[in-house]
C-alpha positions in Angstrom: 94.9 90.3 93.1 98.5 88.9 93.0 99.3 85.9 95.3 102.7 84.5 95.9 105.0 83.4 98.8 107.7 85.9 99.9 110.2 84.0 102.0 107.9 82.3 104.5 105.0 84.8 104.1 101.9 84.4 102.0 101.4 87.6 100.0 98.1 88.8 98.6 98.3 92.2 97.1 96.6 94.6 94.7 99.7 96.6 93.9 100.3 97.3 90.2 101.5 94.2 88.5 103.9 96.4 86.4 105.8 97.6 89.5 109.0 95.8 90.3 109.5 93.1 92.9 112.5 95.1 94.2 110.3 98.1 95.1 107.6 95.9 96.6 109.8 94.1 99.0 111.8 97.1 100.0 109.2 99.8 100.3 106.0 97.9 101.0 107.4 95.0 103.0 110.4 96.9 104.5 112.8 94.1 103.7 115.8 96.2 102.9 118.5 93.6 102.7 118.0 93.5 98.9 119.9 96.5 97.6 119.1 99.1 94.9 122.0 99.5 92.6 121.9 100.2 88.8 118.2 99.4 88.2 119.3 97.9 84.9 120.0 94.3 85.9 123.8 94.8 85.6 125.2 95.0 89.1 123.4 92.1 90.8 122.9 94.0 94.1 119.1 93.2 94.0 119.5 89.5 93.2 116.9 87.2 94.7 115.8 83.6 94.1 112.6 82.6 92.4 111.1 79.1 92.9 108.7 77.8 90.3 107.7 74.4 88.8 109.5 73.2 85.7 108.4 69.9 84.4 106.6 69.3 87.8 109.8 69.9 89.7 110.4 72.9 92.0 113.4 74.8 90.6 115.1 77.9 92.0 116.7 80.4 89.7 118.5 83.7 90.4 116.8 86.9 89.0 117.4 90.6 89.4 114.4 92.0 91.2 114.9 95.5 89.7 113.7 94.2 86.4 111.1 91.6 87.5 107.5 92.8 87.2 105.5 92.0 90.3 103.0 90.2 88.1 105.6 87.7 87.2 105.8 86.7 90.9 102.3 85.2 90.7 102.2 81.7 92.1 105.9 81.6 92.8 108.3 81.5 95.8 110.3 84.7 96.0 113.3 84.5 98.3 115.2 87.6 99.5 118.3 87.7 101.7 116.0 87.8 104.7 114.5 84.5 103.6 117.7 82.6 104.1 118.8 84.2 107.3 118.8 82.0 110.5 120.1 82.4 114.0 123.6 81.6 112.7 125.3 82.2 109.4 124.6 79.6 106.7 127.7 77.8 105.2 127.5 80.1 102.2 127.5 83.2 104.3 130.3 81.8 106.6 132.5 81.0 103.6 132.1 84.5 102.4 133.2 85.8 105.9 136.0 83.4 106.3 137.4 84.3 102.9 137.2 88.0 103.5 134.8 88.2 100.6 133.1 91.4 101.7 134.3 94.9 102.3 131.7 97.7 102.1 129.0 94.9 102.0 126.6 96.6 99.5 127.0 93.8 96.9 127.2 91.0 99.5 123.4 90.1 99.6 123.3 89.7 95.9 126.4 87.4 95.9 124.9 85.3 98.7 121.7 84.8 96.9 123.4 83.8 93.7 125.6 81.3 95.5 122.7 80.0 97.5 120.9 79.4 94.2 124.0 77.5 93.0 123.9 75.1 96.0 120.2 74.5 95.5 120.8 73.1 92.0 120.0 69.4 91.8 123.6 68.4 91.1 126.4 69.5 93.5 128.2 71.5 90.8 131.8 72.3 90.0 134.0 75.3 90.8 133.5 76.5 87.2 129.8 76.4 87.6 130.0 78.2 91.0 131.9 81.0 89.4 129.4 81.1 86.5 126.5 81.5 89.0 127.8 84.9 90.1 128.4 86.2 86.6 125.6 88.7 87.2 127.1 90.2 90.4 129.6 93.0 90.5 131.9 94.0 93.4 134.0 97.2 93.3 135.9 96.6 96.5 137.5 93.1 96.8 139.0 92.5 93.4 137.0 89.2 93.4 139.9 86.9 94.4 138.5 86.5 98.0 135.0 85.9 96.5 136.4 83.3 94.2 138.1 81.6 97.2 134.7 81.6 99.0 133.0 79.9 96.0 135.7 77.1 96.0 135.0 76.5 99.7 131.2 76.4 99.0 131.7 73.8 96.4 133.7 71.7 98.9 131.0 72.2 101.5 128.3 70.7 99.3 130.4 67.9 97.9 128.3 65.3 99.9 124.9 66.7 98.8 122.8 63.9 97.3 121.3 64.2 93.8 117.9 63.5 95.2 116.2 65.1 98.2 118.7 67.9 98.0 116.4 70.4 99.8 116.2 68.1 102.8 120.0 67.8 102.9 120.4 71.6 102.6 118.0 72.2 105.5 119.7 69.5 107.6 123.1 71.2 107.0 121.6 74.7 107.6 122.2 76.1 104.1 118.6 77.2 104.0 115.8 77.5 106.7 113.5 74.7 107.6 110.4 76.4 106.1 111.7 75.4 102.6 110.6 71.8 103.3 106.9 72.9 103.0 107.2 75.3 100.1 106.5 72.8 97.3 103.2 71.8 99.0 102.2 75.4 99.7 102.9 76.4 96.0 100.8 73.5 94.7 98.0 74.6 97.0 98.4 78.2 95.8 98.1 77.2 92.1 94.7 75.8 92.7 93.4 79.0 94.2 95.0 81.7 92.0 93.9 83.1 88.7 97.0 83.9 86.6 97.3 87.6 85.6 97.9 86.5 82.0 94.2 85.8 81.6 93.2 89.4 82.0 90.7 90.2 79.3 91.4 93.9 79.1 94.9 95.3 78.9 96.9 97.9 77.1 100.3 96.4 77.3 101.8 92.9 76.9 104.9 92.0 79.0 107.1 89.0 79.0 110.2 89.0 81.1 110.4 92.8 81.4 114.1 93.0 81.3 114.2 95.6 78.5 110.9 97.5 79.1 111.7 98.1 82.8 114.9 99.7 81.9 113.4 101.9 79.2 109.9 102.6 80.4 109.5 101.7 84.1 106.8 104.3 84.9 104.8 103.5 81.8 104.7 99.8 82.8 103.8 100.6 86.4 100.7 102.5 85.3 99.7 100.1 82.5 97.1 97.3 82.6 99.2 94.4 81.7 98.8 91.0 80.2 101.7 89.0 81.6 103.0 86.3 79.2 106.0 85.0 81.2 104.1 82.0 82.5 101.7 81.4 79.6 101.9 77.7 79.2 101.0 77.9 75.5 104.0 80.1 74.9 106.5 78.0 76.8 106.7 75.0 74.5 109.6 73.8 72.3 108.8 71.0 69.9 109.6 69.4 66.6 107.0 69.0 63.9 107.3 68.1 60.2 111.0 68.9 60.2 110.6 72.3 61.8 111.5 73.4 65.4 108.9 75.5 67.1 109.8 77.8 70.0 107.3 79.6 72.2 107.5 83.4 72.5 107.8 83.2 76.3 110.6 80.7 76.4 113.5 82.3 78.4 117.0 82.3 77.1 118.0 79.9 79.8 115.2 77.4 79.0 116.1 77.6 75.3 119.7 76.8 76.0 118.8 74.0 78.4 116.2 72.4 76.1 117.2 68.8 75.1 115.6 69.5 71.7 117.7 72.6 71.1 120.9 71.0 72.4 120.3 68.1 69.9 120.3 70.6 67.1 123.0 73.0 68.4 125.3 71.0 70.7 127.6 74.0 71.4 124.8 76.4 72.3 125.1 76.0 76.2 128.7 77.2 75.9 128.0 80.0 73.5 124.9 81.2 75.4 127.1 82.2 78.4 128.3 85.1 76.2 124.7 86.4 76.2 124.1 88.7 79.2 124.3 87.1 82.7 122.7 84.2 84.4 119.9 86.2 86.2 119.0 88.0 83.0 119.0 84.9 80.9 116.7 83.4 83.5 114.2 86.2 82.9 114.6 87.4 79.4 112.2 85.9 76.8 113.2 85.2 73.2 110.2 87.1 71.8 111.1 90.1 73.9 114.6 90.1 72.5 113.3 89.9 69.0 110.8 92.8 69.3 113.4 95.0 70.9 114.5 95.4 67.2 118.0 96.3 68.1 120.9 95.5 65.8 122.8 94.3 68.8 120.1 92.0 70.1 121.8 88.8 71.2 119.3 86.2 70.1 118.1 88.2 67.1 121.4 87.5 65.4 121.1 83.8 66.1 117.6 83.5 64.6 118.4 85.7 61.6 121.3 83.4 60.8 118.9 80.5 60.8 116.5 82.4 58.5 113.8 81.8 61.0 110.1 82.5 60.6 107.9 84.2 63.3 104.2 83.9 63.9 102.4 87.1 64.9 99.0 86.9 66.6 97.0 90.1 66.7 93.5 89.7 68.2 93.3 86.2 67.0 94.6 86.9 63.5 97.8 84.9 62.8 100.4 85.9 60.3 103.7 84.2 59.4 106.6 86.3 58.3 110.3 85.8 57.9 112.2 87.4 60.7 114.4 89.3 58.2 111.3 90.8 56.7 109.9 91.7 60.1 112.5 94.4 60.6 111.9 97.6 58.6 114.7 99.6 60.2 116.1 100.6 63.6 113.4 99.9 66.1 110.9 99.6 63.3 108.9 96.4 62.8 106.1 95.1 60.5 103.7 94.2 63.3 100.4 95.5 62.0 100.1 94.7 58.3 
């Protein structure tokens, strides 16, 4: 059974863990504010916020629900557009209205969720960071200038937000509903009761972020018995040892770029990484998933090939080290079994 919090609701479900969060909230919970667009993580119409603990701190990140396996919601706080609605518009929503930032409105929920995620960051942020937060959202009506104006007004609206107790300030100023004040405590309680899906003993598929597989093989994943690796603590570590840097397979592109260790080695990486996909996808996509995609245009594959990196393969307890350049045998062909 999967257990997580959807907006203010405790969810306990036996739905397939390989189904998408988008389909679950729309078709099973009838929360239709989150829109279906491209189903490939490109348009941002299905963007929601995912709250989870990072270094014992509750952090919210934007993710595209069309590519998020339901199993990856385990133990987290999933926030759809319905989850931030109150009796009056939030300042983020009001700024969008006042700036004429919406026309047909289909993309608007996604923009609102991305910008709400921006205001929930620990620091207040700059106009440049606000614009970057919506790099995964597409609008075909406005021409973006009105949306840009809205983001500038949002930055001004949060200029007084303190660096600590930011959630309290956001609730007090009606950026988010009051129930957010209890989410951290509820998630901590949830962690004590749940058994992560990654510990499943029998499975026929391994899934990390799902951003590639759910584009190529959505039905296959939905029907599979999955071992989810996205939250496997053993695969989320980045550390230095004997002059080498070790990076866990489930580390997301965002976590990789934000790592102090990685930044000490590659100081310009945070700037360069913004050329890789969009913020919501970087928040979901794992490094190992990018490597085993075995595509010549894989964003992080090129990075690690340039470093002449080694990878460690673990097949049923048998570990094998191999150079990444030797791992690839051809287009979509890998030396996984030898």
